[in-house]
C-alpha positions in Angstrom: -27.4 -20.6 146.3 -27.7 -16.5 147.7 -29.9 -14.9 145.6 -33.3 -14.7 146.6 -36.5 -14.1 145.0 -37.9 -10.8 144.6 -40.0 -11.4 141.8 -39.9 -10.5 138.2 -40.3 -7.2 135.7 -42.9 -9.7 134.2 -44.4 -10.8 137.3 -45.8 -9.0 140.8 -44.9 -11.2 143.7 -46.9 -10.1 146.9 -44.3 -10.5 149.5 -46.1 -13.3 151.6 -45.6 -15.4 148.1 -42.0 -14.2 148.1 -41.3 -15.8 151.7 -42.9 -18.8 150.7 -40.3 -19.0 147.7 -37.3 -18.1 149.3 -38.1 -20.7 152.5 -38.7 -23.4 150.0 -35.3 -23.0 148.0 -33.6 -22.5 151.4 -34.7 -25.5 153.1 -34.9 -27.1 149.7 -38.6 -28.5 150.0 -41.1 -28.6 147.6 -42.8 -25.7 147.2 -46.9 -27.1 146.8 -48.7 -23.9 144.9 -52.2 -23.7 145.2 -54.7 -21.3 143.5 -57.5 -20.9 141.6 -57.0 -22.0 137.6 -55.1 -18.6 135.8 -53.5 -17.0 139.1 -50.1 -18.0 138.3 -48.9 -20.5 139.5 -46.9 -22.2 136.4 -45.8 -18.8 135.7 -44.2 -18.4 138.9 -41.7 -21.4 138.4 -41.2 -19.9 135.4 -40.0 -16.9 137.0 -38.1 -18.1 139.9 -36.5 -20.0 137.1 -35.2 -16.7 135.3 -34.4 -14.9 138.6 -32.3 -17.8 139.6 -30.9 -18.1 136.5 -31.9 -21.7 136.7 -32.9 -24.6 134.3 -36.4 -25.3 133.7 -37.6 -28.7 133.7 -41.1 -29.0 133.0 -43.0 -32.1 134.3 -47.1 -31.6 132.9 -49.0 -34.6 134.8 -51.7 -36.1 133.2 -54.9 -38.5 134.8 -52.1 -41.0 133.2 -49.3 -40.4 134.6 -47.6 -42.6 136.6 -44.5 -41.8 138.7 -42.5 -44.2 137.5 -42.3 -41.9 134.2 -40.5 -39.6 136.0 -38.0 -41.5 136.7 -37.8 -43.4 133.2 -39.6 -45.8 130.9 -38.4 -48.9 129.5 -39.3 -49.3 125.9 -39.4 -53.5 125.8 -41.6 -52.9 122.8 -39.3 -51.3 120.4 -36.6 -53.8 121.7 -38.7 -56.8 120.6 -39.5 -55.1 116.9 -35.7 -54.2 116.6 -34.7 -57.9 117.7 -37.0 -59.5 115.0 -35.3 -56.8 112.4 -32.0 -58.0 113.7 -31.1 -54.5 114.5 -27.4 -54.5 116.4 -29.1 -52.1 118.4 -31.2 -54.5 120.7 -27.6 -55.5 122.5 -27.7 -52.7 124.8 -30.5 -52.3 126.7 -29.8 -48.7 127.9 -31.0 -47.7 123.9 -34.9 -48.8 125.2 -34.2 -46.8 128.2 -36.0 -42.6 128.3 -35.0 -41.1 130.4 -37.8 -39.0 132.7 -37.8 -35.6 134.0 -36.8 -36.6 137.8 -33.9 -37.9 136.1 -32.6 -35.2 133.6 -33.6 -32.9 137.1 -31.3 -35.2 139.2 -28.7 -35.6 136.7 -28.6 -31.6 135.5 -25.1 -30.1 135.2 -26.4 -26.8 136.7 -29.2 -26.6 140.0 -32.8 -26.7 138.1 -36.0 -25.6 139.1 -38.5 -28.7 138.4 -41.6 -27.8 137.7 -44.3 -30.7 138.6 -47.6 -29.1 136.8 -51.1 -29.7 138.1 -50.2 -32.8 140.8 -53.9 -33.4 141.8 -54.5 -34.8 138.0 -53.1 -37.9 138.5 -53.9 -40.7 140.7 -53.9 -40.6 144.6 -50.9 -43.2 144.9 -49.3 -40.7 142.7 -47.9 -37.8 145.2 -46.9 -40.7 147.8 -44.8 -42.4 144.9 -43.0 -39.6 143.7 -42.6 -38.4 147.8 -40.0 -41.7 148.5 -37.7 -40.7 145.1 -38.1 -36.3 146.2 -36.9 -37.7 149.7 -34.2 -40.3 148.6 -32.8 -38.0 146.1 -31.6 -41.2 143.8 -33.2 -44.3 142.2 -32.4 -48.0 140.5 -32.5 -48.3 137.2 -33.3 -52.2 137.3 -32.7 -53.3 133.8 -29.2 -51.6 133.5 -28.4 -52.0 137.1 -27.2 -48.4 137.7 -28.1 -45.9 140.2 -28.9 -42.5 139.5 -28.5 -39.8 142.5 -29.1 -36.4 142.5 -25.7 -34.2 142.8 -27.9 -31.2 144.3 -31.4 -31.1 145.3 -33.7 -29.3 142.8 -35.9 -26.6 143.1 -39.4 -28.1 143.2 -42.4 -26.3 142.4 -45.5 -28.5 142.5 -49.0 -26.8 141.7 -52.5 -28.1 142.5 -55.8 -26.7 141.1 -57.7 -28.7 144.6 -59.7 -30.9 142.4 -58.0 -33.8 144.6 -57.4 -33.6 148.3 -53.7 -34.4 148.5 -52.1 -37.4 151.0 -51.0 -36.0 154.5 -47.9 -37.5 154.3 -47.0 -35.4 151.0 -48.5 -32.2 152.8 -45.9 -32.6 155.8 -42.9 -32.2 153.3 -44.3 -29.7 151.0 -43.9 -26.0 152.0 -47.2 -24.7 150.6 -48.2 -21.6 149.9 -52.2 -20.5 148.5 -51.5 -17.4 145.9 -54.7 -15.3 146.7 -56.8 -14.0 144.6 -55.3 -10.5 143.6 -57.0 -7.1 145.1 -57.5 -4.4 143.2 -53.8 -2.8 144.0 -52.0 -5.8 143.1 -54.1 -6.5 140.3 -53.3 -3.1 139.2 -49.8 -3.8 138.9 -50.3 -6.8 137.4 -51.9 -4.7 134.2 -49.5 -2.2 134.3 -46.4 -4.9 134.0 -48.6 -6.8 130.6 -49.6 -3.3 129.5 -47.1 -0.1 130.9 -49.0 3.0 128.4 -52.5 1.5 129.1 -55.0 4.4 130.1 -55.7 4.3 133.8 -59.7 5.4 133.5 -60.2 2.3 131.0 -58.4 -0.2 133.7 -60.3 1.0 136.5 -63.8 0.6 134.7 -62.6 -2.4 133.2 -61.6 -4.0 136.8 -65.2 -2.5 137.9 -66.8 -5.2 135.8 -64.5 -7.8 136.0 -65.0 -7.8 139.9 -68.6 -7.3 139.5 -68.8 -10.2 137.4 -66.7 -12.7 139.5 -69.4 -11.5 142.2 -72.5 -13.1 140.2 -73.6 -15.8 142.4 -74.2 -19.6 140.9 -71.0 -18.4 138.6 -69.8 -22.1 137.6 -66.1 -20.3 136.8 -64.9 -17.0 137.8 -63.1 -15.5 135.2 -58.9 -15.2 136.6 -56.6 -12.8 136.1 -55.1 -14.2 132.8 -58.6 -13.8 132.0 -58.9 -10.2 132.6 -55.4 -9.6 130.6 -57.4 -11.5 127.9 -59.9 -9.5 128.1 -58.5 -6.1 128.0 -56.0 -7.3 125.5 -59.2 -7.3 123.1 -60.6 -3.8 124.2 -57.2 -2.5 123.5 -56.8 -4.3 120.5 -61.0 -3.1 119.3 -60.3 0.4 120.2 -63.0 0.5 122.6 -64.2 3.8 123.3 -64.4 4.4 127.3 -67.8 5.4 126.7 -69.1 1.5 126.3 -67.6 0.8 129.4 -68.9 3.9 131.5 -72.7 3.8 129.8 -72.8 0.2 129.7 -76.0 -0.4 130.3 -77.0 -2.2 133.8 -80.1 -3.7 132.4 -78.3 -5.6 129.5 -75.9 -7.8 131.6 -73.2 -9.1 129.6 -70.1 -7.2 129.0 -68.6 -6.2 125.5 -66.4 -8.9 124.4 -67.9 -11.0 127.6 -66.2 -14.2 125.6 -62.5 -13.7 127.3 -64.1 -13.4 130.4 -67.5 -16.3 130.6 -66.4 -19.3 129.2 -68.9 -21.7 129.7 -72.7 -21.4 128.5 -73.9 -21.7 131.4 -72.6 -18.9 132.6 -73.6 -17.2 129.3 -77.3 -18.4 130.1 -76.9 -16.7 133.6 -76.2 -13.4 132.4 -78.7 -13.3 129.9 -81.4 -14.4 132.9 -79.8 -11.9 134.8 -80.5 -9.2 132.2 -84.1 -10.2 130.9 -84.7 -10.1 134.8 -83.6 -6.8 135.1 -85.4 -5.3 132.0 -88.9 -6.9 133.1 -88.1 -5.0 136.8 -87.2 -1.8 134.9 -90.3 -1.3 133.2 
């Protein structure tokens, strides 16, 4: 595949992210992407798929997910039930084999992008079990005695929110990239992509408030890029006059429509406490 990833009109990619994506595609190693929630890790895989015109296969990992589910699942219960009902399907075991996402990726007619989203949610054995199949690019379906082999090594993007440490053996085989939280210039570009005609003064003031909020000590969940975009959308929708942001009384520490930025009661209470202390000092 000669085409390189240069970002897309909907996704602002920094130079180091472009380098990481293109290196992983060239080496055909899994690209492990870490970063704060809301920094565009999952969206990145979708944009790589669009840019390279490759089909997208998405595997959302949960705490109960096992690597085997990525290969296939054998539904023995359904087969037993059909057997009791005298269904003819029961004589062909392949009727009860459900293909997993790796099977789909290995046998895709066109080179796909396989997203394994939030790998750190699964138990600690999951990454190592998965690695074996990704390394070999083949696996056996014991029930039907067939071997599934990849036509071509898929482009694999794996995301992690750093909830758990990943095993060293797994990390060694991945190309790693940490998506840093966007600086103001990058953030301005991201906003421009989503809201091309937005007033520059509104963006500037909203970003001042947003970055101030992120720097408040003791915040349990810092607002992310996606939350800033939601907040701007609300400010635009409510036709919030710029003066409301510009003339914001610093003793009223909570910004307008703060529910888009603050996502738990501890952080709202923290801001209320700061506002109360600020008002007392201002007397």
